[in-house]
N, C-alpha and C positions, 0 to 999 in steps of 0.2 A: 716319757711322762714326767710332769713336774712334781716336785715334792708338795704336799699339802701345806707345809709350813711357808712356801714360797707364794702360793695362790691365796691362801687364807691367812693374812698376817694382821696383827693388831695395828689399827690406824690407816691401812690401805683403803683408799676411796673405792666404794662399791659401784661396779658397772656391770651392764647386762652382758658384756662381752666375757668376763671372766668368772663372775659369780654363778657357780653351778658346774664348773670345769671338774672333770675327773682328775684324781691326784693320787700320789703314792704316799701312805702314811707310814711312819716309822721304818721307811726304807724297804717295806716288803708287802703291805696290804694295799690293794687297789680300792679306791674309795670313789664312788660316783654319787655325790650329794645332790639330791633333787631339791632345787630352790623352790620355796613358797613366796609368792609376790602378793602383797595386799596394797591396795590403793587406800590410803588413810583419808579421814574426813577433813584434814587440814591440807590435802593436795600432795603430801609427800608419798614416796613409794617405799614401803618396808619390804625387804628381802630377808630370808633366813633359810638355813639349812642345818644339818647336823654338825657343822663345823664352825659357823659364824652367822652373824646377823648385822644388820644396820639398814640405814636409809640410803636410797640410790643417791650417789654423788657425794656422800658423807663417809666419815671413817668407820671402818669395819670393827666390830667387837668380836672377839673370839669366844666361842661356846667351850665351856670346860668339858673335858673328856668324861668326867664323872657326873655331869649334869643329867639327871633321869629324864628331863623333859625335852631338852634341845630346843624348845620354842621359847623365845624370849617373852614370856607371859606378861609382864608389866608393859613392854613395848607394844605388844599386840592389843592390849586393853586401851592403851593411850591412843594407838592408831585408830581404832574402831570407835572410840568415844564420840558422842554426839558433838557437832560444832559448838563452839563457845556461844553462849547466849540462848541455847537451846533451839535456835533456828536451823534452817536447812544448811548442808555443807555448801561450800563455794560452787562445786560442780551442779549441785541442784538448783541453785539460783540461776546459773547460766542457762539451764534448760527451761526454767520458767519464764525467762525474759523474751 
């Protein structure tokens, strides 16, 4: 079982294959972080779990152990914000055409 510090490291690109893998934290605790996946209005995919967060294909940000929320609230708010200009998101436009 890999160490959590190896799987969830600052700056590592997030991918579907590794984000959400179980790991060993502090050499003894088995952690099985369940990832949350959000499709953003700008087309990006936001992933987060108890250990890290970031956008698919972009660098990972590590969540502090003492962070009470574990959810990147600002990133989630930005992800789900209406598309610029108040119009429909790009995916919605494709459905209407």
